[in-house]
C-alpha positions in Angstrom: 40.7 25.9 -15.8 38.9 24.4 -18.3 40.5 21.3 -18.3 39.4 20.8 -14.7 36.0 21.3 -16.1 36.2 18.7 -18.6 37.7 16.4 -16.3 35.0 16.8 -13.8 32.0 16.8 -16.6 34.0 13.2 -17.7 33.8 11.9 -13.7 30.1 13.1 -13.4 29.5 11.1 -17.0 30.8 8.1 -15.3 29.1 8.4 -12.0 25.7 8.8 -14.0 26.1 6.1 -16.0 25.9 3.2 -13.4 22.4 3.2 -11.7 22.0 2.4 -7.6 18.6 0.3 -7.0 17.4 1.0 -3.6 18.4 -1.6 -0.9 20.7 -3.7 -3.0 24.3 -3.0 -4.1 24.3 -4.3 -7.7 24.3 -1.2 -9.9 23.2 -1.6 -13.9 23.8 1.0 -16.8 21.0 0.9 -20.1 23.1 -0.1 -23.0 19.5 0.3 -25.1 16.6 1.4 -24.1 13.8 -0.6 -24.5 9.9 0.3 -24.9 6.4 -0.9 -23.6 5.8 -3.5 -21.0 8.3 -3.5 -17.8 9.6 -6.3 -15.6 7.7 -6.4 -12.4 7.7 -8.5 -9.3 6.2 -12.9 -10.1 6.2 -11.8 -14.2 7.4 -14.1 -15.8 10.4 -12.8 -18.2 12.5 -14.5 -21.4 16.1 -12.9 -21.4 18.9 -13.3 -23.5 22.5 -13.1 -21.0 25.8 -13.1 -20.8 27.9 -13.6 -17.4 31.5 -12.8 -17.1 33.7 -12.8 -14.0 34.5 -9.5 -13.2 37.9 -10.6 -11.9 39.1 -12.5 -14.6 37.2 -10.7 -17.1 36.6 -14.7 -18.0 32.6 -16.0 -19.7 30.9 -18.2 -17.8 27.6 -18.7 -19.1 25.4 -17.0 -22.3 22.4 -17.8 -23.9 23.9 -17.3 -27.4 26.8 -19.4 -27.7 25.9 -22.7 -29.7 23.4 -24.9 -28.5 21.7 -22.8 -25.8 18.5 -20.7 -25.8 17.1 -17.8 -23.6 16.5 -18.1 -19.8 13.0 -18.1 -18.4 12.6 -17.4 -14.9 10.2 -15.5 -12.7 11.0 -11.5 -11.9 11.7 -10.1 -8.7 10.2 -13.4 -6.5 14.2 -15.2 -5.3 13.8 -17.6 -8.2 17.4 -16.6 -9.2 20.7 -14.6 -7.5 19.2 -11.1 -5.8 22.1 -9.0 -8.0 20.1 -10.2 -11.2 16.3 -10.4 -9.5 16.5 -6.8 -8.5 18.7 -5.3 -11.3 16.2 -6.4 -14.2 12.9 -5.0 -12.2 12.0 -2.3 -14.1 13.7 -3.3 -17.3 11.2 -2.6 -20.5 11.0 -4.4 -23.7 13.9 -4.6 -25.7 16.2 -3.3 -22.9 19.9 -4.3 -22.7 21.2 -3.7 -19.7 24.4 -4.5 -17.6 24.4 -5.3 -14.1 27.6 -5.2 -11.7 26.6 -7.5 -9.1 28.8 -7.6 -6.2 30.0 -11.3 -4.4 27.3 -11.1 -1.6 24.5 -11.2 -4.3 25.6 -13.5 -6.6 27.4 -16.3 -5.5 28.8 -15.4 -2.2 31.7 -16.9 -0.9 31.6 -20.6 -2.1 31.2 -18.9 -5.2 30.5 -21.7 -8.5 33.4 -23.5 -9.3 31.8 -25.7 -11.5 30.8 -22.9 -13.8 34.4 -21.2 -12.8 33.3 -18.2 -10.6 35.7 -18.1 -7.8 34.8 -17.4 -4.3 34.0 -14.3 -3.5 33.7 -13.2 -7.5 31.9 -10.2 -8.8 29.9 -10.8 -11.4 28.8 -8.9 -14.7 25.3 -9.5 -16.6 24.8 -7.9 -20.2 21.2 -8.8 -20.5 18.3 -8.8 -22.9 14.6 -8.4 -22.1 12.8 -10.9 -24.8 9.6 -11.5 -23.5 7.7 -10.3 -20.3 4.5 -12.5 -19.6 4.2 -13.6 -23.1 4.5 -10.2 -24.6 7.3 -9.2 -27.5 8.4 -6.6 -29.7 
């Protein structure tokens, strides 16, 4: 009986970790909470990002690699893949989030062969918000 209770608690903990986003299939997990300003639609956001292919666990891009620099984009207006665009809304300065992006909200049926992303490849991104509209921690 106690074991069943523990298993149930463990299952609930796993379910609670992954947060759903209304209207999309992408989910996220908060690794490190942030504070202050939040990412809103239309904001100019600068982030550190590391992307891996879900199926192969192969890293295809990281702003933290030698010769790379943080990535800046306009949030919530379709300038980046859907899963990223929707998955970063509401992030606070300094927050680190892990996004789990299904293929149809990433690079879809074509994938992105140049980056080693296969057709219908799911993506995992770890994103850290460095700046929002010029504000930083």
